[in-house]
C-alpha positions in Angstrom: -14.1 41.0 -42.6 -17.5 42.7 -42.4 -18.0 46.4 -43.2 -18.5 48.4 -40.2 -19.0 52.2 -38.9 -17.7 53.5 -35.6 -17.1 56.6 -33.8 -13.5 57.7 -33.0 -11.4 60.5 -31.6 -7.6 60.7 -31.6 -5.0 62.7 -29.8 -2.3 65.2 -30.8 0.4 62.5 -30.3 1.5 61.4 -33.9 0.3 58.0 -34.5 1.3 55.8 -37.4 -0.1 52.3 -38.6 -1.4 50.3 -41.6 -4.2 47.8 -41.7 -5.3 45.0 -44.1 -8.7 46.7 -44.9 -9.8 49.9 -46.5 -10.6 52.7 -44.1 -12.5 56.0 -44.7 -12.1 58.8 -42.2 -15.1 61.1 -42.2 -14.8 64.2 -39.7 -18.0 65.2 -38.0 -16.4 67.7 -35.6 -12.9 69.2 -36.0 -10.2 68.1 -38.3 -7.5 65.4 -38.7 -4.1 65.9 -40.1 -3.0 62.9 -42.1 0.0 62.0 -43.9 -0.3 59.5 -46.9 1.8 58.8 -49.9 -0.1 61.4 -52.1 -1.6 63.5 -49.5 -0.3 65.5 -46.4 -2.7 68.0 -44.9 -5.9 68.5 -42.9 -9.3 66.9 -43.5 -12.4 68.5 -42.1 -16.2 68.3 -41.8 -17.7 67.7 -45.2 -14.6 65.8 -46.4 -13.5 62.2 -46.6 -10.0 60.6 -46.7 -9.6 57.2 -48.3 -6.9 55.0 -46.7 -6.4 51.8 -48.8 -5.4 48.5 -47.4 -1.7 48.1 -46.6 -1.1 51.8 -46.7 1.0 53.2 -44.0 -0.4 56.5 -42.7 0.5 59.0 -39.8 -2.2 61.2 -38.2 -2.9 63.6 -35.5 -6.1 65.3 -34.2 -7.3 67.6 -31.5 -8.8 65.3 -28.7 -12.3 67.2 -29.1 -12.4 66.1 -32.7 -14.7 63.3 -33.7 -14.8 61.1 -36.6 -17.0 58.5 -38.3 -14.6 55.6 -39.4 -15.8 53.1 -42.1 -13.8 49.9 -42.2 -14.4 48.4 -45.6 -13.3 45.0 -47.1 -13.7 46.7 -50.5 -14.2 50.1 -51.9 -16.9 51.0 -54.4 -15.9 51.5 -57.9 -16.3 55.1 -57.9 -13.7 55.5 -55.2 -11.5 52.6 -56.2 -10.8 54.1 -59.8 -10.7 57.8 -58.8 -7.2 57.6 -57.3 -8.1 60.6 -54.9 -7.2 60.5 -51.4 -9.4 63.2 -50.1 -12.7 64.4 -51.5 -15.8 66.5 -50.7 -18.9 64.7 -49.6 -22.5 65.6 -50.5 -24.7 67.2 -47.9 -27.1 64.1 -47.7 -24.0 61.9 -46.7 -22.9 64.5 -44.0 -26.5 64.6 -42.6 -26.5 60.9 -42.6 -23.1 60.7 -40.6 -24.7 62.9 -37.9 -27.7 60.3 -37.6 -25.1 57.5 -37.6 -23.4 59.1 -34.6 -26.5 59.6 -32.6 -27.6 55.9 -33.3 -24.4 54.5 -32.4 -24.2 56.4 -29.2 -27.8 55.4 -28.4 -27.9 51.6 -28.4 -26.5 48.4 -29.6 -28.6 46.9 -32.4 -26.9 44.5 -34.8 -29.7 44.5 -37.5 -29.9 48.3 -37.4 -26.2 48.7 -37.7 -26.2 46.5 -40.7 -28.9 48.8 -42.1 -26.7 51.8 -41.4 -23.8 50.2 -43.2 -26.0 49.4 -46.2 -27.3 52.9 -46.5 -23.8 54.4 -45.9 -22.5 52.2 -48.9 -25.3 53.4 -51.1 -24.6 57.1 -50.3 -20.9 56.5 -50.7 -21.5 55.2 -54.4 -23.1 58.6 -55.1 -20.0 60.5 -54.2 -18.1 61.9 -57.1 -14.7 61.2 -55.7 -13.3 64.4 -57.4 -10.3 66.0 -55.8 -11.0 68.7 -53.1 -12.4 72.0 -54.3 -11.0 75.2 -53.1 -12.2 75.8 -49.5 -13.6 79.2 -50.7 -15.6 77.7 -53.4 -16.9 74.7 -51.2 -18.1 77.5 -48.7 -20.1 79.0 -51.4 -21.4 75.5 -52.5 -22.6 75.1 -49.0 -24.3 78.4 -48.9 -26.1 77.5 -52.2 -27.3 74.2 -51.1 -28.4 75.3 -47.6 -30.1 78.5 -48.9 -31.8 77.4 -52.3 -35.1 79.2 -51.3 -33.2 82.6 -51.0 -32.3 85.2 -53.6 -28.8 84.1 -54.4 -26.4 86.5 -56.0 -23.1 86.5 -57.3 -22.0 89.4 -55.1 -23.4 87.6 -52.0 -21.7 84.4 -52.8 -18.5 86.1 -53.7 -18.6 87.6 -50.1 -19.0 84.1 -48.6 -16.0 82.9 -50.5 -14.0 86.0 -49.6 -13.4 86.7 -53.2 -14.2 89.6 -55.6 -17.4 88.7 -57.9 -14.8 88.6 -60.9 -12.6 86.2 -59.1 -15.4 84.2 -57.8 -17.0 83.6 -61.0 -13.7 82.4 -62.7 -12.6 80.2 -59.8 -16.1 78.6 -59.5 -16.2 77.7 -63.1 -12.6 76.3 -63.0 -13.4 74.3 -59.9 -16.8 72.9 -61.0 -16.9 73.2 -64.7 -20.2 75.2 -64.7 -21.1 78.8 -64.0 -22.3 79.7 -60.4 -25.7 80.5 -62.1 -25.8 77.0 -63.8 -24.9 75.2 -60.6 -27.7 77.1 -58.6 -30.2 76.1 -61.3 -29.2 72.6 -61.4 -29.3 72.2 -57.5 -32.8 73.9 -57.5 -34.2 71.6 -60.1 -32.7 68.5 -58.5 -34.4 69.5 -55.1 -37.6 70.3 -56.9 -37.5 67.0 -58.5 -37.1 65.2 -55.1 -39.9 67.3 -53.6 -42.2 66.4 -56.2 -41.7 62.7 -56.0 -41.2 62.4 -52.1 -43.8 64.9 -50.8 -47.3 66.1 -51.5 -46.5 69.7 -51.4 -48.3 71.9 -54.1 -46.2 73.1 -57.0 -46.4 76.7 -55.8 -44.9 75.8 -52.4 -42.2 73.7 -54.1 -41.3 76.7 -56.4 -40.8 78.8 -53.3 -38.7 76.1 -51.6 -36.3 76.3 -54.4 -36.2 80.1 -54.7 -38.9 80.9 -57.3 -41.5 83.4 -56.6 -43.1 83.1 -60.0 -44.5 79.5 -60.3 -44.7 80.1 -64.2 -41.0 80.8 -64.4 -40.4 77.7 -62.3 -42.5 75.5 -64.5 -40.7 76.7 -67.6 -37.3 76.0 -66.1 -38.3 72.6 -64.9 -39.8 71.7 -68.2 -36.8 72.8 -69.9 -34.6 70.7 -67.5 -36.6 67.4 -67.5 -39.0 67.5 -70.4 -42.1 67.5 -68.3 -44.1 70.1 -66.4 -44.0 69.9 -62.7 -47.5 68.6 -62.5 -47.0 66.0 -65.3 -43.7 64.9 -63.5 -45.3 64.3 -60.2 -47.9 62.2 -61.8 
């Protein structure tokens, strides 16, 4: 079979089946409750469930929920070897899913749909496939990624996660293996690197886009992370 993407919705009536291909279910609105051999629970926006070929599964969903379904002849190595049924997806993949939804609803175009699948597979290969992070920590992650240009504090992120600052710092490091401040810095530097490569924005503006009001402090941090100054890197 050829790999394909489609938009689906389901019902509250419990359904059960298996298929001779791998399937990924990626919610773009609402949640699905799914029962697998090693997972029984909900899967929501920003998450992906992997249903391997031949696996019997049961599922229900609200009629208003919508999902991008990827039917695949094979799984990329990062998912095939992770043995994780449900994982969090990256913001770029989630944004791409919304684009896929609009395009598939707009017109039939075989060549474009093939390209969508190709890009989807490339993005899929970038997913960590790690087990789901505590939803409270995921909420803080989303806040960090969406608000990198703002002054992010432990106190503010702890409120987003509905935890005390002390609990938040502990749970964040347990979940991601780095401190919240380290994670924020890593995300800021990765975004800065992408902006330097893919845009012609001046360094001052890029620094502001990733939360630095002092361009010298930004340049020092960037150089420490990548071994080159922002200006040298952009060349």
